[in-house]
C-alpha positions as MATLAB code, in Angstrom:
seq = 'MDFFKRHFFVSLFAVLGLVVVAYLGSQAASLQVFFGVVVPYLAVLIFLEGLIYRIIVWARSPVPFRIPTTAGQNKTLPWIERDLGEQLDNPATFKHLVGRMALEVLAFRSLFRNLRTELRKDPADPEGDRLIHWSYKWLWLGAIAFHYAFLVVILRHLRFFTEPVPMPFQLLEHVDGFFQFFTPAVYLSGVVLVVAVFYLMARRITSPTLRYISLAADYFPLLLILGIGISGILMRYIYKVDIVAVKELALGLATFHPVVPAGIGAIFYVHLFLVCVLFAYFPFSKLMHAPGVFLSPSRNMVSNNRWVLHVNPWNYPVKFHHYDEYEDRFREAMIEADIPVEKES';
ca = [
      93.500  115.078  147.843;
      94.651  112.947  150.807;
      95.536  110.214  148.321;
      97.691  112.675  146.377;
      99.359  114.084  149.482;
     100.302  110.648  150.736;
     102.049  109.567  147.539;
     103.611  112.944  146.746;
     105.002  113.677  150.190;
     106.296  110.128  150.648;
     108.335  110.619  147.476;
     109.396  114.141  148.481;
     110.560  113.078  151.935;
     112.359  110.086  150.448;
     114.391  112.339  148.134;
     115.050  114.846  150.939;
     116.143  111.951  153.135;
     118.633  110.849  150.483;
     120.009  114.396  150.344;
     120.433  114.523  154.123;
     122.095  111.095  154.239;
     124.607  112.056  151.544;
     125.313  115.477  153.062;
     125.874  114.210  156.595;
     127.787  111.150  155.424;
     130.177  113.196  153.324;
     131.147  115.255  156.367;
     132.958  112.257  157.801;
     136.263  111.599  156.023;
     135.916  107.876  156.700;
     132.635  107.733  154.735;
     133.837  109.626  151.662;
     135.272  106.413  150.249;
     131.878  104.788  150.726;
     129.955  107.576  148.968;
     132.647  108.227  146.354;
     133.660  104.659  145.440;
     131.474  101.918  146.945;
     128.117  103.512  146.149;
     128.915  104.302  142.466;
     130.240  100.805  141.772;
     127.279   99.228  143.547;
     124.811  101.419  141.640;
     126.347  100.530  138.260;
     126.327   96.827  139.170;
     122.641   96.939  140.153;
     121.840   98.938  137.020;
     123.530   96.480  134.652;
     122.170   93.351  136.334;
     118.664   94.755  136.566;
     118.723   95.997  132.978;
     119.932   92.642  131.615;
     117.390   90.755  133.708;
     114.451   92.863  132.543;
     115.493   92.645  128.898;
     115.872   88.845  129.110;
     112.437   88.516  130.716;
     110.848   90.676  128.019;
     112.706   88.884  125.225;
     111.519   85.496  126.497;
     107.878   86.566  126.703;
     105.901   84.709  124.006;
     104.446   86.884  121.278;
     102.863   84.330  118.941;
     100.807   86.740  116.852;
     101.350   90.061  115.147;
      99.816   92.692  117.422;
     101.183   96.054  116.219;
      99.265   99.163  117.180;
      98.351  100.684  113.861;
      96.643  103.701  112.387;
      95.684  104.424  108.824;
      95.085  102.137  105.883;
      96.803   98.759  105.826;
      98.354   97.358  102.663;
      95.645   95.791  100.506;
      95.396   95.624   96.713;
      98.420   96.634   94.630;
      96.571   99.442   92.856;
      95.500  101.098   96.137;
      98.259  103.548   96.968;
      99.201  104.637  100.467;
     101.048  107.787  101.407;
     104.202  107.752  103.518;
     102.320  108.553  106.715;
     100.083  105.508  106.331;
     103.087  103.324  105.518;
     104.782  104.446  108.728;
     101.626  104.102  110.831;
     100.845  100.687  109.401;
     104.222   99.285  108.254;
     104.054   96.462  105.751;
     107.818   96.196  105.206;
     110.865   96.161  107.450;
     112.016   99.473  105.952;
     108.848  101.231  107.040;
     109.036   99.526  110.426;
     112.524  100.975  110.956;
     111.197  104.399  109.974;
     108.318  104.075  112.400;
     110.604  103.052  115.269;
     113.036  105.858  114.446;
     110.269  108.467  114.560;
     108.948  106.975  117.790;
     112.330  106.939  119.530;
     113.754  110.199  118.186;
     110.630  112.353  117.788;
     107.952  110.722  120.014;
     105.579  110.569  117.051;
     102.740  108.808  118.864;
     102.865  111.407  121.644;
     102.930  114.200  119.064;
      99.657  112.857  117.650;
      98.113  112.549  121.085;
      94.617  113.973  121.477;
      92.968  115.111  124.670;
      89.273  114.487  125.234;
      87.170  116.594  127.596;
      83.568  117.357  128.416;
      82.878  121.078  128.162;
      79.807  123.222  128.358;
      77.990  123.473  125.061;
      77.367  127.141  124.163;
      74.260  126.125  122.219;
      72.877  124.205  125.208;
      73.864  125.740  128.571;
      72.490  122.746  130.455;
      74.345  120.153  128.372;
      77.944  119.094  127.863;
      79.851  118.680  124.671;
      82.585  116.119  124.046;
      85.544  117.744  122.325;
      88.883  116.417  121.077;
      91.860  118.735  120.818;
      95.567  118.449  120.212;
      97.806  118.430  123.279;
     101.245  119.405  122.004;
     102.501  120.849  125.302;
     102.963  117.352  126.696;
     104.967  116.348  123.633;
     107.104  119.495  123.879;
     107.782  118.983  127.587;
     108.628  115.310  127.116;
     110.966  115.828  124.184;
     112.680  118.769  125.921;
     113.189  116.664  129.036;
     114.593  113.624  127.226;
     116.933  115.505  124.920;
     118.168  117.774  127.714;
     118.833  114.707  129.849;
     120.704  113.071  126.973;
     122.878  116.149  126.435;
     123.625  116.354  130.163;
     124.735  112.712  130.223;
     126.912  113.078  127.126;
     128.420  116.302  128.425;
     129.374  114.641  131.719;
     131.364  111.981  129.869;
     134.209  114.484  129.615;
     134.976  113.737  133.275;
     135.654  110.078  132.461;
     137.990  110.635  129.475;
     141.440  112.123  129.097;
     142.012  113.649  126.652;
     138.423  114.705  126.087;
     137.211  113.552  122.628;
     136.393  116.281  120.135;
     132.620  115.463  119.966;
     132.301  116.029  123.726;
     134.209  119.302  123.499;
     132.008  120.482  120.636;
     128.859  119.501  122.534;
     130.063  121.427  125.568;
     130.713  124.554  123.493;
     127.326  124.359  121.778;
     125.492  123.715  125.041;
     127.267  126.601  126.772;
     126.972  129.251  124.072;
     125.362  131.640  126.599;
     128.416  133.664  127.609;
     126.673  136.469  129.493;
     127.452  134.756  132.791;
     130.662  133.310  134.275;
     130.872  130.358  134.242;
     128.971  129.805  131.008;
     125.351  128.746  131.433;
     124.675  125.287  130.074;
     121.305  125.374  128.344;
     120.667  121.652  128.801;
     120.736  121.914  132.606;
     118.228  124.760  132.635;
     115.913  123.048  130.136;
     116.078  119.814  132.140;
     114.970  121.471  135.380;
     112.227  123.502  133.661;
     110.913  120.419  131.829;
     110.817  118.362  135.041;
     108.968  121.185  136.785;
     106.438  121.234  133.951;
     105.885  117.471  134.002;
     105.526  117.592  137.779;
     103.103  120.526  137.675;
     101.045  118.823  134.974;
     100.723  115.696  137.107;
      99.780  117.710  140.194;
      97.319  120.196  138.655;
      95.389  117.728  136.484;
      92.683  116.022  138.601;
      92.734  112.925  136.403;
      96.509  112.498  136.501;
      96.618  113.323  140.188;
      94.088  110.575  140.889;
      96.033  107.833  139.070;
      99.524  108.938  140.169;
     101.411  106.851  142.702;
     104.637  107.355  144.582;
     106.402  105.516  141.756;
     105.354  108.369  139.439;
     106.512  111.213  141.677;
     109.748  109.705  143.009;
     111.752  109.603  139.738;
     110.650  113.142  138.829;
     111.667  114.468  142.246;
     114.899  112.491  142.113;
     115.839  113.907  138.699;
     114.816  117.353  139.897;
     117.145  116.956  142.867;
     119.966  115.910  140.548;
     119.398  118.922  138.310;
     119.144  121.438  141.146;
     122.198  120.066  142.954;
     124.163  120.206  139.708;
     123.162  123.827  139.115;
     124.044  124.762  142.696;
     127.369  122.998  142.397;
     128.262  124.819  139.179;
     127.049  128.347  139.820;
     126.840  128.838  143.598;
     128.704  126.300  145.736;
     131.969  125.801  143.880;
     133.733  122.448  143.882;
     137.223  121.430  142.835;
     136.702  120.320  139.214;
     140.215  118.876  139.009;
     139.508  116.682  142.032;
     136.154  115.647  140.578;
     137.799  114.556  137.335;
     140.487  112.703  139.253;
     137.782  110.772  141.099;
     135.833  110.098  137.874;
     138.915  108.882  136.006;
     139.804  106.645  138.924;
     136.365  105.081  138.881;
     136.479  104.589  135.097;
     139.910  102.932  135.185;
     139.114  100.838  138.291;
     141.827  102.619  140.264;
     139.614  104.762  142.490;
     141.118  107.672  144.387;
     139.110  109.986  146.635;
     140.735  113.449  146.648;
     140.253  115.661  149.640;
     138.204  118.853  149.592;
     135.729  118.077  146.810;
     132.758  119.413  148.742;
     129.601  118.009  150.281;
     127.326  119.226  147.466;
     129.233  116.980  145.052;
     128.584  113.902  147.155;
     124.908  114.812  147.354;
     124.790  115.118  143.556;
     126.724  111.874  143.050;
     124.604  109.959  145.552;
     121.352  111.029  143.880;
     122.744  109.966  140.490;
     123.704  106.581  141.930;
     120.235  106.113  143.407;
     118.730  106.913  140.007;
     120.995  104.335  138.346;
     120.095  101.643  140.862;
     116.380  102.501  140.725;
     116.187  102.648  136.928;
     115.718   98.912  136.096;
     112.905   98.551  138.623;
     110.913  101.634  137.679;
     108.774  103.005  134.885;
     111.920  104.588  133.479;
     112.548  101.226  131.812;
     110.281  102.390  129.000;
     113.490  103.704  127.410;
     114.824  100.256  126.390;
     111.357   98.723  126.579;
     110.106  100.580  123.509;
     112.445   98.484  121.357;
     110.932   95.247  122.727;
     107.310   96.357  122.569;
     105.395   93.965  120.259;
     102.870   96.669  119.507;
     105.675   98.779  117.984;
     108.392   96.477  116.654;
     106.303   94.226  114.396;
     105.397   94.462  110.733;
     101.650   94.533  110.154;
     101.325   91.717  107.608;
      98.510   89.643  109.062;
      96.485   89.904  105.853;
      98.932   88.017  103.661;
     101.124   86.008  106.066;
      99.750   83.210  108.246;
     101.172   83.343  111.759;
     100.801   80.064  113.638;
     101.216   80.037  117.387;
     104.258   77.801  118.019;
     103.263   77.285  121.645;
      99.898   75.653  120.862;
      99.662   72.110  122.122;
      97.971   69.521  119.856;
      94.197   69.575  120.219;
      91.935   66.743  119.115;
      89.090   68.170  117.011;
      85.683   66.495  116.651;
      83.897   66.405  113.320;
      80.202   67.077  113.263;
      79.388   63.410  112.621;
      81.246   62.427  115.759;
      79.555   65.215  117.683;
      76.098   64.109  116.524;
      76.809   60.461  117.263;
      77.712   61.393  120.809;
      74.817   63.739  121.540;
      72.109   62.499  119.118;
      69.597   61.400  121.770;
      69.958   64.621  123.722;
      69.602   66.664  120.540;
      66.412   64.808  119.556;
      64.938   65.357  123.021;
      65.749   69.070  122.729;
      64.136   69.250  119.243;
      67.507   70.075  117.643;
      67.587   68.920  114.003;
      69.895   65.970  113.320;
      71.113   64.526  110.056;
      70.685   60.908  111.195;
      67.782   59.705  113.248;
      69.725   56.766  114.614;
];
């Protein structure tokens, strides 16, 4: 428990510290340019450089052999048919590989098929345990809700950086805000995002196994995203900000003619600062699994080891010894050890 408290509260206090820094800094008019212009540009620069660096490092990593993680029957004899599920689990063609990657990226197929294993009391033997395997779809549901809600939130915020706002962004905003029982309209994506993050956080805290293996690097991004979601909800429904001024600032940043309007509000700078920290932290965190899935050799390779010979291009030339040469070199020692030899001398 002390191990959990140390990592969790370090992350919590780090996020709270970021909130305090942004709130107090935005109170000074001289620092609003720093938090409204310098920090966003710096965060985007770190994000792009870090992202490119990590992708180059991964792309240069040698993968000499086909090592896809597979399930189901591999392609064998022509008269042995495989269903579509086996073809996607064990792709033998590029077409099936694309289908497998699409299901993995868009539907989290491997997580959907995830099984949980536990030891439980056996009703037939009260003194013994029974190993059971059961489906764990709640994790898949929470993960897919979180990712798609986050995606919708990002796309919806692009309306601040465009003028006029493209029709797809307007349509997305109308669909996301179809709840009209409250003024302003409630955006479903923001609510789902916060609820999903709470669920993922609670799952990590309440599970003894996950709590034991969790580090500060696991809690910090969840708490940071939670802070972004909560500050956004507060800014929209409770502490009002000048939306026209916010869009003026966003358009200035996008066109590289930044202008910091007066009277935006401290809660906006808190929200913006947390977003910038997330951008800068992204390339150096576990969040890099988003682009990393496309470069994962266990996912992006066709499983054709049975009919295609893959030679390691990085192998240096090795001098091999034939058995005759081996026996000529060690014949006396082999005879002394009573090891049969083909030639006595």
